[in-house]
MIMI-97287 format. One record per atom (N, C-alpha, C, CB): residue in one letter; x, y, z. Coordinates in steps of 0.05 Angstrom, whole numbers, padded with zeros to 5 digits, always signed. Glycine has a CB too. Example, Ala and Ser with C-alpha at 12.3 -4.5 7.8 and 13.67 -1.06 7.14 Angstrom:
2
a+00264-00114+00156 a+00246-00090+00156 a+00264-00066+00156 a+00226-00089+00181 s+00257-00045+00142 s+00273-00021+00143 s+00258+00001+00157 s+00282-00012+00114 
% end
This chain:
239
m-03856-00010+00024 m-03831-00016+00026 m-03820-00024+00052 m-03819+00003+00017 e-03833-00011+00074 e-03824-00021+00102 e-03835-00044+00111 e-03830-00003+00122 s-03861-00049+00102 s-03871-00078+00107 s-03860-00097+00093 s-03898-00082+00103 h-03850-00091+00064 h-03835-00113+00053 h-03807-00117+00067 h-03831-00108+00024 f-03795-00097+00078 f-03772-00100+00095 f-03772-00118+00118 f-03766-00076+00104 r-03799-00109+00134 r-03802-00129+00154 r-03808-00153+00149 r-03820-00123+00170 a-03823-00162+00128 a-03827-00188+00121 a-03801-00204+00114 a-03844-00188+00100 r-03783-00192+00096 r-03757-00205+00091 r-03742-00209+00117 r-03740-00189+00071 a-03741-00190+00136 a-03727-00191+00164 a-03737-00215+00174 a-03733-00165+00185 r-03768-00219+00177 r-03777-00241+00194 r-03772-00264+00182 r-03803-00240+00199 s-03769-00266+00153 s-03763-00294+00140 s-03732-00298+00143 s-03773-00294+00107 a-03716-00280+00142 a-03687-00285+00146 a-03686-00298+00175 a-03668-00258+00144 a-03699-00284+00197 a-03698-00292+00224 a-03708-00324+00231 a-03714-00271+00239 r-03726-00329+00214 r-03738-00355+00217 r-03719-00374+00206 r-03764-00358+00204 a-03707-00364+00183 a-03688-00387+00169 a-03663-00391+00185 a-03678-00378+00138 e-03655-00370+00199 e-03630-00366+00218 e-03633-00382+00245 e-03627-00333+00224 w-03655-00378+00256 w-03662-00386+00285 w-03682-00403+00287 w-03668-00365+00301 g-03697-00407+00266 g-03725-00423+00272 g-03715-00455+00278 g-03748-00422+00240 p-03699-00469+00262 p-03691-00496+00272 p-03684-00497+00300 p-03670-00507+00257 l-03668-00479+00309 l-03656-00480+00336 l-03678-00475+00358 l-03634-00457+00338 l-03697-00455+00351 l-03715-00451+00370 l-03733-00471+00374 l-03727-00429+00366 a-03743-00487+00349 a-03759-00508+00346 a-03748-00534+00362 a-03761-00512+00316 a-03722-00535+00359 a-03709-00560+00372 a-03705-00550+00407 a-03674-00567+00355 v-03703-00526+00413 v-03708-00521+00442 v-03734-00523+00456 v-03700-00497+00447 r-03755-00515+00442 r-03781-00522+00450 r-03785-00552+00454 r-03800-00513+00431 e-03779-00564+00431 e-03785-00595+00432 e-03770-00608+00457 e-03775-00610+00402 a-03748-00600+00462 a-03731-00614+00482 a-03742-00606+00512 a-03698-00605+00478 r-03751-00579+00514 r-03760-00570+00536 r-03790-00574+00548 r-03754-00546+00534 a-03801-00587+00524 a-03836-00588+00527 a-03841-00603+00552 a-03853-00604+00501 g-03856-00592+00570 g-03869-00599+00592 g-03850-00605+00615 g-03885-00620+00585 r-03823-00601+00614 r-03803-00608+00635 r-03795-00581+00645 r-03777-00627+00624 t-03800-00557+00640 t-03786-00533+00648 t-03756-00536+00657 t-03801-00522+00670 w-03750-00532+00679 w-03723-00528+00689 w-03710-00558+00691 w-03724-00511+00718 r-03728-00579+00694 r-03718-00603+00695 r-03703-00615+00669 r-03739-00619+00704 a-03706-00599+00646 a-03694-00605+00623 a-03667-00602+00622 a-03704-00591+00605 v-03657-00582+00643 v-03630-00574+00641 v-03614-00578+00669 v-03630-00544+00632 p-03618-00604+00678 p-03606-00608+00706 p-03572-00603+00704 p-03613-00641+00717 m-03559-00609+00683 m-03529-00605+00685 m-03523-00575+00685 m-03513-00620+00661 t-03538-00556+00669 t-03536-00532+00671 t-03539-00520+00698 t-03553-00523+00654 l-03563-00528+00710 l-03572-00516+00738 l-03546-00521+00759 l-03601-00534+00751 a-03536-00548+00756 a-03513-00559+00772 a-03486-00538+00767 a-03507-00591+00760 a-03484-00534+00740 a-03461-00518+00735 a-03462-00489+00746 a-03457-00518+00707 v-03489-00480+00743 v-03491-00454+00758 v-03485-00456+00787 v-03519-00442+00754 a-03497-00475+00798 a-03492-00478+00828 a-03463-00478+00836 a-03506-00504+00839 l-03450-00494+00818 l-03421-00499+00823 l-03405-00474+00821 l-03411-00520+00804 t-03409-00455+00800 t-03398-00432+00795 t-03404-00411+00817 t-03405-00424+00770 a-03427-00411+00826 a-03434-00395+00847 a-03415-00401+00870 a-03462-00398+00855 f-03419-00429+00878 f-03403-00438+00905 f-03375-00429+00902 f-03403-00472+00909 c-03362-00435+00877 c-03333-00428+00875 c-03326-00398+00880 c-03324-00435+00848 q-03346-00383+00867 q-03344-00354+00871 q-03346-00344+00901 q-03367-00340+00854 l-03363-00358+00916 l-03366-00356+00945 l-03339-00365+00961 l-03390-00374+00953 a-03331-00382+00953 a-03307-00400+00967 a-03280-00383+00965 a-03302-00432+00951 q-03276-00372+00938 q-03252-00359+00931 q-03253-00334+00945 q-03248-00356+00903 n-03274-00323+00957 n-03275-00295+00968 n-03278-00299+00997 n-03298-00277+00956 q-03272-00323+01008 q-03268-00328+01035 q-03241-00336+01043 q-03284-00346+01042 h-03234-00333+01069 h-03207-00335+01077 h-03199-00369+01078 h-03204-00319+01106 w-03223-00381+01078 w-03221-00411+01083 w-03219-00426+01055 w-03248-00423+01101 g-03233-00408+01032 g-03233-00424+01012 g-03216-00417+00987 g-03259-00426+01006 y-03204-00391+00991 y-03186-00378+00971 y-03164-00399+00963 y-03173-00350+00984 g-03149-00410+00983 g-03126-00429+00978 g-03135-00453+00962 g-03113-00438+01005 i-03158-00463+00973 i-03168-00489+00963 i-03175-00487+00928 i-03197-00496+00981 i-03195-00463+00925 i-03199-00460+00898 i-03172-00458+00881 i-03216-00436+00895 q-03153-00442+00892 q-03129-00435+00877 q-03116-00466+00871 q-03107-00413+00896 q-03112-00480+00888 q-03103-00507+00887 q-03114-00523+00871 q-03103-00518+00909 l-03141-00524+00868 l-03158-00546+00852 l-03167-00530+00827 l-03186-00560+00870 g-03170-00508+00824 g-03183-00500+00799 g-03169-00474+00786 g-03213-00494+00804 c-03148-00463+00791 c-03133-00441+00783 c-03111-00446+00762 c-03122-00431+00805 v-03113-00446+00739 v-03090-00454+00719 v-03077-00428+00706 v-03102-00473+00696 r-03052-00433+00706 r-03032-00415+00695 r-03010-00430+00678 r-03019-00401+00719 a-03005-00415+00652 a-02988-00428+00635 a-02959-00438+00647 a-02984-00410+00614 a-02954-00424+00669 a-02926-00429+00681 a-02931-00458+00699 a-02915-00400+00704 d-02954-00469+00703 d-02956-00493+00717 d-02950-00515+00703 d-02980-00497+00728 p-02937-00536+00717 p-02933-00561+00701 p-02955-00571+00683 p-02928-00581+00718 l-02954-00582+00662 l-02972-00591+00646 l-02993-00608+00659 l-02958-00603+00627 w-02983-00630+00675 w-03000-00648+00686 w-03020-00634+00711 w-02981-00670+00696 v-03007-00611+00720 v-03022-00598+00740 v-03046-00579+00726 v-03001-00581+00757 a-03037-00570+00703 a-03058-00550+00687 a-03079-00571+00680 a-03045-00533+00657 l-03076-00595+00672 l-03094-00613+00663 l-03111-00623+00684 l-03082-00635+00649 l-03104-00627+00706 l-03119-00636+00729 l-03135-00616+00739 l-03103-00645+00750 r-03129-00587+00739 r-03140-00566+00750 r-03164-00559+00728 r-03119-00543+00755 t-03159-00565+00704 t-03175-00553+00683 t-03206-00557+00683 t-03164-00562+00657 p-03212-00583+00692 p-03240-00586+00692 p-03260-00568+00713 p-03243-00614+00697 l-03246-00560+00737 l-03257-00546+00757 l-03252-00514+00748 l-03245-00555+00785 s-03231-00509+00730 s-03227-00482+00724 s-03246-00469+00708 s-03204-00479+00713 l-03262-00485+00694 l-03282-00473+00681 l-03306-00465+00697 l-03289-00490+00662 f-03311-00472+00722 f-03329-00465+00737 f-03319-00443+00759 f-03339-00490+00747 v-03295-00433+00756 v-03283-00411+00771 v-03282-00387+00760 v-03259-00416+00778 p-03300-00370+00771 p-03303-00339+00757 p-03279-00326+00762 p-03329-00319+00769 a-03273-00311+00745 a-03250-00293+00745 a-03256-00272+00766 a-03246-00280+00717 l-03235-00270+00785 l-03237-00248+00810 l-03244-00221+00800 l-03209-00245+00826 d-03232-00215+00779 d-03236-00184+00771 d-03261-00180+00755 d-03211-00172+00754 l-03277-00195+00747 l-03301-00196+00733 l-03326-00199+00752 l-03299-00217+00714 p-03348-00188+00742 p-03374-00192+00760 p-03383-00223+00757 p-03401-00170+00750 v-03389-00235+00775 v-03395-00263+00774 v-03425-00267+00759 v-03395-00276+00805 w-03437-00246+00761 w-03466-00248+00746 w-03465-00254+00716 w-03482-00221+00748 g-03441-00242+00708 g-03437-00248+00677 g-03432-00276+00670 g-03413-00232+00665 a-03413-00291+00687 a-03409-00318+00684 a-03433-00334+00688 a-03388-00325+00700 l-03449-00328+00708 l-03472-00344+00716 l-03496-00344+00692 l-03482-00332+00742 a-03498-00318+00679 a-03516-00312+00660 a-03504-00328+00635 a-03519-00280+00655 q-03480-00330+00625 q-03469-00342+00609 q-03472-00373+00608 q-03447-00335+00611 i-03469-00384+00632 i-03473-00413+00634 i-03500-00417+00629 i-03464-00426+00661 l-03522-00407+00645 l-03547-00410+00644 l-03560-00407+00617 l-03557-00394+00661 v-03553-00393+00601 v-03566-00385+00577 v-03550-00407+00555 v-03563-00349+00569 v-03524-00404+00549 v-03511-00418+00530 v-03511-00449+00539 v-03483-00406+00527 f-03501-00454+00561 f-03500-00483+00571 f-03531-00494+00568 f-03489-00485+00606 g-03549-00477+00577 g-03576-00490+00579 g-03588-00493+00550 g-03596-00472+00596 i-03579-00477+00530 i-03587-00486+00505 i-03573-00509+00489 i-03588-00465+00490 a-03547-00508+00499 a-03531-00533+00490 a-03539-00555+00500 a-03504-00532+00495 e-03548-00561+00526 e-03556-00586+00542 e-03582-00592+00526 e-03562-00582+00579 l-03598-00575+00517 l-03626-00583+00502 l-03621-00590+00476 l-03647-00560+00501 v-03604-00580+00465 v-03603-00589+00431 v-03581-00607+00423 v-03599-00563+00411 l-03559-00608+00440 l-03536-00622+00440 l-03533-00649+00454 l-03519-00606+00450 g-03551-00645+00477 g-03544-00667+00499 g-03525-00661+00518 g-03535-00692+00487 r-03526-00677+00545 r-03509-00673+00564 r-03478-00677+00558 r-03518-00688+00583 r-03474-00702+00544 r-03448-00708+00537 r-03437-00698+00519 r-03446-00728+00532 r-03450-00686+00494 r-03434-00669+00478 r-03426-00641+00492 r-03451-00664+00453 t-03446-00631+00501 t-03443-00607+00517 t-03420-00606+00532 t-03465-00605+00534 l-03413-00626+00548 l-03389-00630+00570 l-03366-00632+00547 l-03391-00660+00594 l-03369-00651+00531 l-03344-00654+00511 l-03337-00633+00497 l-03347-00673+00493 i-03357-00615+00485 i-03349-00590+00473 i-03342-00569+00493 i-03370-00580+00456 a-03349-00567+00516 a-03343-00546+00534 a-03313-00550+00545 a-03363-00545+00557 y-03309-00575+00548 y-03280-00581+00559 y-03259-00581+00534 y-03279-00612+00574 t-03267-00588+00512 t-03249-00585+00488 t-03241-00555+00486 t-03263-00595+00461 a-03259-00539+00487 a-03259-00510+00485 a-03239-00498+00507 a-03290-00499+00490 s-03244-00510+00530 s-03228-00497+00552 s-03197-00508+00546 s-03241-00507+00585 l-03197-00534+00541 l-03169-00542+00542 l-03155-00535+00517 l-03166-00572+00547 a-03169-00523+00498 a-03156-00511+00476 a-03142-00486+00479 a-03174-00508+00457 g-03161-00474+00500 g-03149-00447+00512 g-03124-00449+00527 g-03169-00435+00532 t-03128-00468+00545 t-03106-00474+00566 t-03078-00481+00549 t-03116-00502+00586 l-03081-00500+00528 l-03061-00511+00517 l-03048-00485+00497 l-03072-00539+00502 y-03065-00468+00487 y-03058-00449+00471 y-03040-00429+00489 y-03084-00436+00457 a-03049-00422+00517 a-03036-00404+00529 a-03004-00411+00533 a-03049-00401+00553 r-02998-00439+00536 r-02975-00452+00539 r-02960-00443+00515 r-02978-00481+00542 l-02970-00449+00492 l-02957-00453+00464 l-02949-00423+00456 l-02978-00468+00440 g-02969-00405+00466 g-02964-00375+00459 g-02943-00365+00473 g-02988-00356+00466 v-02938-00373+00502 v-02916-00363+00517 v-02890-00372+00508 v-02919-00369+00544 a-02891-00399+00498 a-02863-00413+00487 a-02858-00401+00460 a-02865-00448+00483 i-02879-00388+00440 i-02869-00376+00420 i-02857-00350+00426 i-02887-00374+00400 g-02872-00334+00444 g-02863-00307+00449 g-02873-00285+00436 g-02840-00305+00444 p-02872-00260+00445 p-02892-00239+00433 p-02882-00227+00406 p-02896-00214+00453 g-02859-00237+00394 g-02849-00236+00370 g-02863-00242+00349 g-02830-00248+00370 f-02882-00261+00354 f-02897-00273+00328 f-02930-00269+00330 f-02890-00309+00326 p-02945-00266+00311 p-02973-00260+00318 p-02991-00274+00334 p-02985-00258+00299 l-02984-00304+00339 l-02998-00320+00362 l-02983-00318+00382 l-03002-00349+00358 g-02962-00305+00388 g-02947-00308+00412 g-02957-00291+00431 g-02921-00303+00408 l-02948-00295+00459 l-02958-00282+00482 l-02931-00275+00496 l-02979-00301+00500 p-02932-00252+00515 p-02908-00243+00527 p-02906-00263+00551 p-02909-00212+00536 a-02883-00266+00558 a-02876-00279+00582 a-02892-00276+00608 a-02851-00270+00586 a-02899-00252+00612 a-02915-00249+00635 a-02940-00260+00635 a-02918-00224+00639 d-02953-00266+00614 d-02979-00282+00611 d-02977-00311+00624 d-02986-00284+00579 a-02953-00321+00629 a-02952-00343+00640 a-02961-00345+00669 a-02928-00351+00636 q-02963-00321+00679 q-02973-00320+00708 q-03001-00313+00712 q-02958-00300+00724 v-03013-00303+00689 v-03040-00300+00689 v-03060-00320+00697 v-03045-00294+00668 v-03076-00318+00716 v-03094-00339+00726 v-03114-00342+00705 v-03107-00331+00754 d-03117-00366+00694 d-03135-00373+00672 d-03158-00392+00678 d-03120-00386+00652 t-03182-00377+00687 t-03205-00389+00697 t-03231-00378+00687 t-03205-00388+00724 g-03250-00393+00688 g-03277-00383+00679 g-03291-00397+00656 g-03275-00355+00671 p-03317-00389+00651 p-03331-00406+00630 p-03328-00395+00603 p-03361-00409+00636 s-03319-00373+00599 s-03320-00359+00573 s-03314-00374+00548 s-03303-00337+00573 a-03289-00387+00551 a-03279-00405+00527 a-03300-00425+00519 a-03252-00422+00534 a-03308-00437+00541 a-03328-00461+00538 a-03354-00447+00524 a-03336-00477+00571 v-03364-00423+00535 v-03388-00410+00527 v-03382-00406+00494 v-03393-00381+00545 v-03363-00392+00489 v-03357-00388+00462 v-03359-00413+00441 v-03330-00377+00463 g-03345-00432+00454 g-03340-00457+00440 g-03376-00473+00437 g-03315-00476+00462 l-03385-00472+00456 l-03411-00479+00455 l-03430-00469+00439 l-03420-00477+00474 a-03427-00438+00436 a-03444-00423+00415 a-03441-00431+00388 a-03439-00394+00415 m-03414-00438+00386 m-03405-00446+00355 m-03416-00472+00351 m-03373-00446+00349 a-03413-00490+00369 a-03427-00518+00362 a-03456-00517+00356 a-03424-00539+00385 v-03470-00497+00376 v-03500-00496+00372 v-03508-00488+00344 v-03513-00476+00391 c-03492-00465+00334 c-03495-00454+00310 c-03490-00474+00287 c-03478-00430+00307 w-03469-00488+00291 w-03461-00506+00269 w-03481-00530+00271 w-03429-00515+00270 r-03495-00541+00287 r-03514-00562+00289 r-03538-00552+00277 r-03518-00572+00317 h-03549-00528+00281 h-03573-00519+00267 h-03569-00496+00247 h-03593-00511+00286 r-03544-00500+00237 r-03539-00483+00211 r-03546-00454+00215 r-03556-00492+00187 a-03541-00444+00235 a-03546-00415+00243 a-03516-00400+00233 a-03553-00413+00280 w-03510-00402+00207 w-03486-00393+00200 w-03481-00365+00201 w-03482-00400+00179 l-03499-00347+00204 l-03494-00319+00201 l-03488-00308+00239 l-03527-00302+00182 t-03504-00328+00253 t-03499-00322+00279 t-03470-00330+00290 t-03520-00334+00294 g-03466-00354+00279 g-03439-00366+00284 g-03418-00345+00276 g-03434-00394+00268 a-03417-00336+00248 a-03399-00319+00239 a-03398-00290+00258 a-03406-00313+00210 l-03422-00284+00265 l-03422-00258+00284 l-03405-00265+00309 l-03453-00249+00295 v-03408-00290+00320 v-03396-00295+00348 v-03365-00295+00340 v-03409-00325+00364 a-03356-00307+00318 a-03327-00308+00310 a-03318-00283+00304 a-03320-00326+00288 a-03330-00265+00286 a-03327-00236+00282 a-03320-00218+00311 a-03355-00225+00269 l-03339-00223+00331 l-03335-00210+00355 l-03312-00218+00371 l-03357-00212+00370 m-03305-00244+00367 m-03281-00250+00384 m-03256-00242+00367 m-03279-00283+00392 i-03256-00240+00341 i-03232-00231+00327 i-03228-00198+00335 i-03236-00237+00293 a-03254-00185+00336 a-03252-00156+00340 a-03240-00152+00371 a-03282-00141+00336 e-03247-00173+00389 e-03238-00169+00415 e-03210-00171+00417 e-03249-00187+00433 v-03197-00189+00398 v-03166-00191+00397 v-03156-00166+00385 v-03156-00216+00380 l-03167-00156+00368 l-03156-00131+00351 l-03155-00108+00370 l-03174-00124+00323 v-03177-00104+00386 v-03179-00084+00404 v-03160-00084+00428 v-03204-00084+00412 k-03162-00109+00438 k-03147-00113+00464 k-03137-00138+00460 k-03162-00111+00490 a-03110-00142+00454 a-03096-00171+00445 a-03089-00183+00473 a-03065-00167+00426 n-03108-00188+00491 n-03101-00201+00515 n-03103-00234+00517 n-03118-00189+00536 l-03095-00245+00533 l-03096-00275+00536 l-03123-00287+00529 l-03089-00284+00565 a-03143-00279+00545 a-03170-00284+00541 a-03181-00285+00516 a-03184-00268+00554 g-03176-00262+00504 g-03186-00259+00474 g-03173-00278+00456 g-03180-00230+00463 k-03149-00285+00459 k-03138-00304+00444 k-03140-00334+00448 k-03116-00298+00443 e-03148-00340+00475 e-03159-00363+00480 e-03187-00370+00469 e-03158-00366+00506 h-03201-00349+00465 h-03227-00352+00453 h-03226-00361+00424 h-03243-00327+00455 l-03207-00351+00410 l-03203-00357+00384 l-03192-00383+00381 l-03187-00339+00373 a-03173-00395+00401 a-03164-00423+00402 a-03189-00441+00409 a-03141-00426+00422 a-03210-00432+00423 a-03230-00452+00430 a-03248-00451+00402 a-03248-00444+00459 i-03253-00428+00392 i-03268-00431+00366 i-03252-00453+00344 i-03270-00399+00353 v-03228-00447+00342 v-03214-00465+00321 v-03217-00495+00333 v-03181-00457+00316 a-03214-00503+00355 a-03215-00526+00368 a-03245-00538+00361 a-03209-00520+00399 v-03264-00525+00371 v-03293-00532+00361 v-03301-00536+00338 v-03310-00516+00366 l-03290-00517+00319 l-03300-00519+00292 l-03284-00545+00279 l-03295-00490+00274 a-03264-00555+00289 a-03250-00576+00283 a-03260-00601+00293 a-03225-00571+00290 l-03274-00602+00314 l-03290-00621+00329 l-03314-00625+00307 l-03299-00608+00360 c-03327-00602+00303 c-03354-00604+00290 c-03350-00615+00260 c-03369-00574+00289 g-03328-00609+00250 g-03322-00614+00221 g-03314-00643+00218 g-03299-00594+00209 a-03299-00653+00242 a-03296-00683+00237 a-03317-00700+00245 a-03274-00694+00251 a-03339-00690+00260 a-03363-00703+00268 a-03379-00705+00241 a-03379-00687+00291 e-03381-00680+00224 e-03393-00676+00201 e-03384-00694+00180 e-03390-00650+00194 l-03357-00702+00178 l-03346-00720+00159 l-03356-00751+00164 l-03315-00717+00159 r-03355-00754+00190 r-03357-00785+00199 r-03391-00787+00191 r-03348-00793+00240 r-03407-00766+00197 r-03434-00770+00193 r-03441-00773+00162 r-03450-00747+00207 q-03426-00760+00145 q-03431-00761+00118 q-03418-00784+00106 q-03423-00737+00105 a-03394-00795+00120 a-03386-00824+00112 a-03404-00845+00114 a-03365-00833+00125 g-03418-00839+00138 g-03434-00858+00149 g-03458-00862+00129 g-03444-00850+00178 y-03469-00838+00123 y-03493-00840+00105 y-03482-00847+00075 y-03511-00809+00106 g-03458-00843+00071 g-03452-00852+00041 g-03446-00882+00036 g-03426-00836+00032 r-03444-00896+00058 r-03439-00927+00054 r-03465-00940+00044 r-03431-00942+00082 v-03462-00954+00025 v-03484-00968+00008 v-03486-00996+00016 v-03477-00967-00023 r-03507-01007+00026 r-03509-01034+00035 r-03528-01047+00010 r-03524-01036+00069 a-03517-01067+00003 a-03527-01087-00018 a-03556-01097-00012 a-03507-01112-00019 a-03579-01088-00033 a-03606-01097-00024 a-03609-01126-00036 a-03631-01076-00034 p-03629-01138-00025 p-03633-01167-00031 p-03641-01166-00065 p-03660-01182-00010 d-03651-01145-00079 d-03657-01141-00106 d-03632-01132-00120 d-03680-01121-00109 g-03611-01127-00110 g-03587-01123-00123 g-03583-01093-00124 g-03587-01135-00149 e-03605-01075-00114 e-03601-01047-00118 e-03584-01039-00086 e-03633-01030-00124 g-03579-01016-00090 g-03564-01005-00069 g-03582-00990-00049 g-03542-00986-00079 a-03576-00990-00022 a-03593-00974-00004 a-03577-00961+00015 a-03613-00989+00011 w-03586-00934+00019 w-03568-00916+00039 w-03569-00928+00066 w-03578-00885+00041 e-03545-00931+00078 e-03544-00940+00106 e-03532-00919+00120 e-03528-00966+00110 p-03543-00904+00142 p-03535-00888+00156 p-03511-00901+00178 p-03559-00876+00166 g-03492-00884+00181 g-03474-00890+00201 g-03478-00890+00231 g-03457-00876+00197 
% end
């Protein structure tokens, strides 16, 4: 019975993570760390921002260039959002942010490519930034609302991007159970501690799933176009 259970567990694990692990191995083959230059640059930038914001010469600079609050004018928030992704929260250990970027960004860069990784990361971060403004405007009397005090909360760090990238990777390689687990953990986070960060993670998940769904529909529409063949029969033409 036990060996049968182990066999089924291994089979389920291969079905869930096998395609993703194969894609990672193929993309990384023979290149080691050279396969993820963007991820390494992101780790270095995050470490530098952490160092700078803890120095008297750098705190003000990082605040002006990378710290977003819902109370800021929208244009200011949009200009600061790109760097805010790499500014670790001052009240959390920086090693957590660095580990998140190294693992999740690294996997995403390998299996999604640099451009898609950046697009999804910034989509997730921007979704969180815009949600914070909407939530404060709605007010705490509604389920998606936020208290007015959250408008002054400094909103930085890679967590929303990490959650969004994790969902995109799971979608791309059909790791549905893992994706559902990530979403369930984020929902549990909000239920246990309904803070701004938790709700922004949910906003990031919704935005990334919408982006993945739109891309999937475009792909299916492209494959669904039929090209007339010389003999009069139809041929499938990918988009």
